[in-house]
C-alpha positions as CSV (number, residue, x, y, z in Angstrom):
1,E,-0.1,-0.3,0.0
2,G,2.8,2.6,1.1
3,L,4.6,1.9,-2.4
4,K,1.3,2.2,-4.6
5,K,0.5,5.9,-2.7
6,N,4.6,7.2,-2.9
7,A,5.8,5.4,-6.4
8,E,5.0,6.1,-9.8
9,E,3.1,3.5,-11.8
10,Q,5.9,2.6,-13.7
11,A,7.9,1.8,-10.6
12,E,6.0,-1.3,-9.9
13,C,8.6,-3.9,-11.4
14,R,11.5,-2.3,-9.1
15,C,9.1,-2.7,-6.0
16,F,9.5,-5.2,-3.4
17,S,8.3,-6.0,0.5
18,I,9.8,-7.5,3.3
19,V,7.3,-9.4,5.6
20,F,8.5,-9.5,9.2
21,K,6.9,-11.9,11.8
22,G,4.8,-10.8,14.4
23,R,3.1,-7.1,14.6
24,R,6.0,-5.5,12.7
25,K,4.9,-3.8,10.0
26,N,6.1,-4.7,6.5
27,L,9.3,-2.7,4.9
28,D,8.6,-1.4,1.4
29,L,11.2,-0.7,-0.8
30,I,12.1,0.6,-4.1
31,A,15.2,-0.6,-6.3
32,S,17.0,1.9,-8.6
33,S,16.3,-0.9,-11.4
34,E,14.5,-3.9,-12.2
35,E,17.7,-5.9,-12.5
36,E,18.9,-4.6,-9.0
37,S,15.3,-5.7,-7.8
38,K,15.7,-9.1,-8.7
39,Q,19.0,-9.4,-7.6
40,W,17.8,-8.3,-3.6
41,I,15.0,-10.8,-4.0
42,K,16.8,-13.6,-5.1
43,S,19.5,-13.1,-2.2
44,L,16.6,-11.9,0.4
45,Q,15.2,-15.5,-0.7
46,K,18.2,-17.3,-0.3
47,L,18.7,-16.0,3.3
48,V,15.4,-16.6,4.6
49,S,15.7,-20.5,2.7
50,N,19.4,-20.6,4.7
51,V,17.6,-19.8,8.2
52,N,14.5,-22.4,7.4
53,N,16.9,-25.2,6.7
54,L,18.8,-24.9,9.8
55,N,18.8,-27.9,12.2
56,R,17.7,-27.5,15.7
57,K,21.6,-27.2,17.2
58,Q,21.9,-24.6,14.4
59,T,18.9,-22.7,15.3
60,T,19.6,-22.7,19.2
61,E,23.0,-21.6,18.3
62,H,21.7,-19.0,16.1
63,W,19.1,-17.5,18.9
64,I,22.0,-17.9,21.5
65,F,24.2,-15.7,19.3
66,S,21.6,-13.1,18.6
67,C,21.0,-12.9,22.4
68,L,24.8,-12.6,23.2
69,R,24.8,-9.5,20.4
70,K,21.7,-8.1,22.4
71,A,23.4,-8.6,25.8
72,D,26.7,-6.7,24.4
73,K,25.1,-3.2,25.3
74,N,28.5,-1.1,24.2
75,K,29.1,-3.4,21.1
76,D,32.4,-4.3,22.1
77,D,32.4,-7.9,21.3
78,K,33.2,-8.5,25.2
79,L,30.8,-9.2,27.6
80,S,31.1,-7.6,31.6
81,P,29.6,-9.1,34.7
82,S,26.4,-7.3,33.8
83,E,26.0,-8.1,30.5
84,V,26.6,-11.8,31.1
85,K,23.8,-11.5,33.8
86,S,21.6,-9.6,31.0
87,F,22.4,-12.5,28.6
88,L,21.4,-15.3,31.0
89,R,18.1,-13.7,31.7
90,L,17.8,-13.5,27.7
91,I,18.4,-17.3,27.3
92,N,15.8,-17.8,30.1
93,I,18.3,-19.2,32.6
94,E,17.8,-18.9,36.1
95,M,20.4,-18.2,38.6
96,D,21.4,-15.8,41.6
97,D,23.9,-13.7,41.4
98,D,26.9,-15.3,43.5
99,Y,26.3,-18.1,41.1
100,A,26.8,-16.0,37.8
101,D,29.8,-14.4,39.7
102,M,31.3,-17.6,40.1
103,L,30.6,-18.6,36.5
104,F,32.1,-15.6,34.7
105,K,35.2,-15.7,37.3
106,K,35.7,-19.3,36.2
107,C,35.7,-18.2,32.7
108,D,37.8,-15.0,32.8
109,K,40.9,-16.8,32.4
110,S,42.9,-13.2,31.4
111,N,41.6,-11.6,34.5
112,S,40.5,-8.8,32.7
113,G,37.2,-8.3,34.3
114,Y,35.2,-9.0,30.9
115,L,34.9,-12.2,28.5
116,D,36.1,-12.3,24.9
117,G,36.9,-14.5,22.3
118,E,37.5,-18.1,23.7
119,E,36.1,-17.0,27.3
120,I,32.6,-16.7,25.6
121,A,32.9,-19.8,23.8
122,H,33.5,-21.4,27.2
123,L,30.7,-19.8,29.2
124,Y,28.7,-21.4,26.1
125,D,30.1,-24.6,26.7
126,L,29.1,-24.7,30.6
127,L,25.6,-23.7,29.8
128,T,24.9,-25.9,26.9
129,N,26.7,-28.7,28.9
130,R,23.8,-31.5,29.9
131,E,24.8,-34.0,32.3
132,E,21.6,-35.9,32.0
133,I,22.7,-37.0,28.3
134,D,26.0,-37.9,29.6
135,V,24.6,-40.1,31.9
136,I,22.3,-41.8,29.1
137,Y,25.0,-41.8,26.4
138,G,27.6,-43.6,29.2
139,E,24.5,-46.3,30.0
140,Y,24.4,-47.3,26.1
141,A,27.6,-46.7,24.9
142,K,29.2,-50.2,25.6
143,T,31.8,-50.3,22.8
144,T,35.0,-49.1,24.0
145,G,33.3,-46.0,25.0
146,F,31.4,-45.5,21.5
147,M,27.5,-46.4,21.0
148,S,27.2,-49.2,18.4
149,A,24.7,-49.7,16.0
150,D,23.3,-52.6,18.2
151,N,23.9,-50.3,21.0
152,L,21.7,-47.2,19.4
153,V,18.9,-49.7,18.8
154,G,18.6,-50.2,22.0
155,F,18.5,-46.6,23.0
156,L,15.9,-45.9,20.3
157,M,13.4,-48.6,21.4
158,K,13.9,-48.0,25.0
159,E,14.3,-44.3,25.5
160,Q,12.6,-43.0,22.5
161,R,9.8,-45.9,21.9
162,E,10.4,-46.1,18.5
163,K,10.2,-48.7,15.9
164,A,13.9,-49.3,14.9
165,T,16.2,-51.6,13.3
166,L,19.5,-51.8,12.8
167,A,19.5,-50.8,9.3
168,D,17.7,-47.2,10.7
169,A,20.6,-47.0,13.6
170,Q,23.5,-47.0,10.9
171,K,21.6,-44.5,8.9
172,I,21.4,-42.2,11.8
173,I,25.6,-42.8,12.8
174,E,26.1,-42.2,8.7
175,K,23.8,-38.9,9.0
176,Y,25.3,-37.6,12.1
177,E,28.7,-39.0,13.0
178,P,31.1,-36.0,12.5
179,D,34.3,-38.8,13.2
180,E,35.1,-40.1,9.8
181,Q,36.9,-43.2,11.5
182,A,33.7,-43.8,14.1
183,K,31.4,-43.6,10.8
184,E,33.6,-46.2,9.0
185,K,33.4,-48.5,12.3
186,K,29.5,-48.0,12.8
187,L,30.4,-46.3,15.8
188,L,28.4,-42.9,17.2
189,S,30.5,-40.5,19.7
190,K,29.0,-38.4,22.1
191,D,29.2,-35.5,19.8
192,G,27.4,-37.6,16.7
193,F,24.7,-38.6,19.6
194,L,24.3,-34.9,20.7
195,M,24.0,-33.7,16.9
196,Y,21.2,-36.3,16.6
197,L,19.4,-35.0,19.9
198,H,19.3,-31.6,18.5
199,N,17.9,-32.9,15.3
200,V,14.5,-32.8,14.3
201,E,14.3,-36.7,14.0
202,A,14.4,-36.9,17.8
203,M,11.6,-34.5,18.4
204,I,8.9,-36.1,21.0
205,L,6.7,-35.5,17.9
206,N,6.2,-38.7,15.7
207,P,8.3,-38.2,12.6
208,E,5.4,-39.3,10.2
209,H,3.2,-36.4,11.8
210,S,5.7,-33.6,9.8
211,E,3.1,-33.8,7.0
212,V,-1.1,-34.3,6.7
213,Y,-1.4,-37.7,8.0
214,Q,-5.0,-37.4,9.0
215,D,-7.9,-38.5,6.8
216,M,-8.7,-35.1,4.7
217,Q,-11.5,-36.8,2.8
218,Q,-14.3,-36.0,5.3
219,P,-16.9,-33.2,5.0
220,L,-15.2,-29.8,5.4
221,N,-17.5,-29.1,8.3
222,H,-15.6,-32.3,10.2
223,Y,-12.6,-30.2,11.0
224,F,-11.5,-27.5,13.0
225,I,-10.1,-24.5,10.6
226,S,-7.7,-22.2,11.5
227,S,-9.6,-19.1,11.3
228,S,-8.8,-15.3,11.7
229,H,-10.8,-12.4,12.9
230,N,-10.6,-8.8,11.8
231,T,-7.9,-10.2,9.8
232,Y,-7.2,-6.8,8.2
233,L,-6.5,-4.9,11.5
234,T,-2.6,-4.7,12.3
235,E,-2.9,-2.5,15.5
236,D,-5.9,-1.9,18.1
237,Q,-9.8,-2.3,16.8
238,L,-10.9,1.5,17.2
239,K,-8.2,3.8,15.7
240,G,-5.3,1.6,14.2
241,P,-4.7,1.0,10.5
242,S,-6.3,-1.6,8.4
243,S,-3.8,-3.5,5.7
244,T,-3.8,-6.0,3.1
245,E,-0.4,-7.0,5.2
246,G,-2.8,-8.7,7.6
247,Y,-4.1,-11.3,5.1
248,V,-0.9,-11.6,3.9
249,R,0.7,-12.6,7.2
250,A,-2.4,-14.7,8.6
251,L,-2.0,-16.7,4.9
252,L,1.9,-17.4,5.6
253,K,1.0,-18.8,8.6
254,G,-1.3,-21.4,7.7
255,C,-4.5,-19.6,8.4
256,R,-7.6,-21.2,6.0
257,C,-10.4,-18.6,7.0
258,V,-9.9,-14.7,6.3
259,E,-12.5,-11.8,7.6
260,L,-13.4,-9.2,5.3
261,D,-15.9,-6.5,6.8
262,C,-17.0,-5.0,3.7
263,W,-18.6,-1.5,3.4
264,D,-19.8,1.0,0.1
265,G,-16.9,2.9,-0.6
266,S,-16.4,6.1,-2.9
267,D,-16.3,5.8,-6.8
268,N,-18.6,2.5,-6.4
269,E,-15.2,0.6,-4.9
270,P,-16.5,-1.4,-2.1
271,V,-13.7,-1.1,1.1
272,I,-12.7,-2.8,4.0
273,Y,-12.8,-1.3,7.6
274,H,-14.0,-2.0,11.0
275,G,-17.5,-0.2,10.9
276,Y,-18.7,2.7,13.0
277,T,-15.1,2.9,14.2
278,L,-11.9,5.2,13.2
279,T,-9.8,2.5,11.4
280,S,-8.6,3.0,8.1
281,K,-9.7,1.5,5.1
282,I,-8.7,-0.6,2.2
283,L,-10.0,-1.4,-1.1
284,F,-11.9,-4.7,-1.1
285,K,-10.3,-5.5,-4.6
286,D,-6.9,-5.1,-3.4
287,A,-7.6,-7.5,-0.3
288,I,-8.9,-10.0,-2.8
289,K,-5.8,-9.5,-5.0
290,A,-3.3,-10.0,-1.8
291,I,-5.1,-13.0,-0.6
292,K,-5.0,-14.6,-4.5
293,E,-1.2,-14.0,-4.1
294,N,-0.4,-15.8,-0.8
295,A,-3.4,-18.0,-0.4
296,F,-1.5,-21.5,-1.2
297,K,2.1,-20.8,-0.5
298,T,2.2,-22.6,3.0
299,S,-0.9,-24.6,2.4
300,D,-2.6,-26.5,-0.5
301,Y,-6.4,-26.4,1.5
302,P,-9.1,-24.0,0.4
303,V,-9.3,-20.7,2.0
304,I,-12.4,-19.5,3.3
305,L,-13.4,-15.9,2.8
306,S,-15.8,-14.9,5.5
307,L,-17.8,-11.8,4.6
308,E,-19.1,-9.7,6.8
309,N,-21.4,-7.9,4.0
310,H,-22.9,-4.7,5.0
311,C,-22.8,-3.2,1.2
312,S,-25.7,-2.2,-0.8
313,L,-26.8,-4.2,-3.8
314,E,-25.1,-2.1,-6.3
315,Q,-21.6,-2.6,-4.5
316,Q,-22.6,-6.3,-3.9
317,V,-22.4,-6.7,-7.4
318,V,-19.0,-4.8,-7.8
319,M,-17.5,-7.4,-4.9
320,A,-18.7,-10.2,-7.1
321,Q,-17.3,-9.0,-10.4
322,H,-14.0,-8.5,-8.4
323,M,-13.9,-11.9,-6.6
324,S,-14.7,-13.4,-10.2
325,S,-12.1,-12.0,-12.0
326,I,-9.5,-11.9,-9.9
327,L,-9.9,-15.4,-8.3
328,G,-11.0,-16.8,-11.5
329,S,-12.0,-20.8,-11.7
330,A,-10.5,-21.1,-8.2
331,L,-13.7,-19.7,-6.6
332,V,-16.2,-22.0,-6.1
333,T,-19.6,-20.8,-7.1
334,S,-21.5,-23.8,-7.4
335,P,-21.5,-27.4,-5.8
336,L,-19.0,-29.2,-7.2
337,G,-21.1,-32.0,-8.5
338,D,-24.3,-32.5,-10.7
339,N,-26.7,-33.4,-7.8
340,M,-27.8,-31.8,-4.9
341,P,-25.2,-32.3,-2.5
342,T,-25.9,-34.4,0.9
343,N,-22.7,-33.0,2.5
344,F,-19.8,-30.3,2.1
345,P,-17.1,-31.5,-0.1
346,S,-13.9,-32.5,1.6
347,P,-10.6,-30.3,2.1
348,E,-9.2,-32.7,-0.4
349,E,-11.7,-32.0,-3.0
350,L,-11.2,-28.4,-2.5
351,K,-7.6,-28.2,-2.7
352,G,-6.3,-24.7,-4.1
353,K,-10.1,-23.5,-4.0
354,F,-11.5,-20.1,-2.3
355,L,-15.1,-20.4,-0.7
356,I,-17.5,-17.7,0.3
357,K,-18.7,-18.0,3.7
358,G,-21.9,-15.3,3.8
359,K,-25.5,-15.5,3.6
360,R,-27.3,-16.3,0.5
361,L,-30.3,-14.8,-1.3
362,Q,-31.9,-18.0,-1.5
363,K,-31.3,-21.8,-0.5
364,L,-29.0,-24.1,-2.4
365,E,-32.3,-26.1,-3.1
366,A,-33.9,-23.1,-4.7
367,T,-30.6,-22.6,-6.9
368,F,-30.8,-26.6,-7.9
369,A,-34.5,-25.9,-9.0
370,N,-34.0,-23.1,-10.7
371,K,-31.3,-24.9,-13.1
372,A,-33.9,-27.9,-13.4
373,A,-36.3,-25.4,-14.7
374,D,-33.8,-23.8,-17.1
375,A,-32.9,-27.2,-18.5
376,D,-36.4,-28.2,-18.5
377,S,-37.2,-25.5,-20.8
378,V,-34.2,-25.8,-23.0
379,D,-35.6,-29.3,-23.8
380,V,-38.9,-28.5,-24.1
381,T,-38.1,-25.6,-26.8
382,E,-35.6,-27.8,-28.5
383,E,-38.8,-30.6,-29.0
384,E,-40.7,-27.5,-30.1
385,E,-38.4,-26.8,-32.9
386,S,-37.9,-30.3,-33.8
387,S,-41.6,-30.6,-33.8
388,D,-41.8,-27.4,-36.1
389,E,-39.4,-28.5,-38.5
390,S,-41.2,-31.7,-39.2
391,A,-44.5,-29.9,-39.7
392,E,-42.8,-27.7,-42.2
393,E,-41.4,-30.6,-44.1
394,E,-44.6,-32.1,-44.1
395,Q,-46.3,-29.1,-45.8
């Protein structure tokens, strides 16, 4: 929206937006050329992809490093005693001041009164050391201080409650063991064991459930649907801004039902805002465009447009035109089958589709009755024409 207001029309190919997590506003940017814009977009997409592909260990280290930077108030790459305490609070470690001071002195090998370089790394090692993991590893590492594939199978079945085979254990060793000599001997070191525990494969959740595993062939109304209320609002409900960003964020988070509060606007263009308040307004058609562009980036399952419709009949016609022209064949405007449905279609049947949730002027049965009447009318007309043609030939 900011780009539309402040950029000339021909600059669209040079524009791009950075969408942040949380309630922070988008950052709208205009490059000096279309080529530069493409380079920025490609580089940013690569950065996002790299972050999304971090394993749990890397994600934890990335988070800890960001907390270290926040704790380093004067940005000198060193941590004073007070900055260490601030760092501990940021990573949710509760300890009294005496213990924190003892930890600081233990790491301050140079006696300089601050920690830097290897001293900070030593602090990290002390904080991330897990004695309970040492105990578990020691219990199963029966092969000269290492965990054999057989030992690992025992751990997976007894501790993790997983159905594991020797082949499964060997795959884990091959994937996570950093020591090449141990890997050749099909042994898992403590470092390899930690690498495995920090990975998604060792999560408490069933790895088979990382993708959709439920039956998605049931009627749509048999499911809980992730829904958004007042989707267009980015701040408060009384005087805050309305924005298409709200729809982008909700859809990228996997929301499958978004709300559109529709009111008559100027120039015969319906608008969306929180009625009878001071919230700003956005064009209905801009919201539909944003929904179309982002609807199926996170999920292929149908998106429901929940219309709170306050528009006049005249502007409702405009709404229908915008939805039809923008959403095209993806908009479900009639039942999927030829007969009167006895139930809702399933999420699987509706993949990639848009549904409108609102009040109908007539019931579904009436729609089918009208279609049947139209079909009968066509049939009668054809019969009459055929009869007329026969009569003419006889004459």
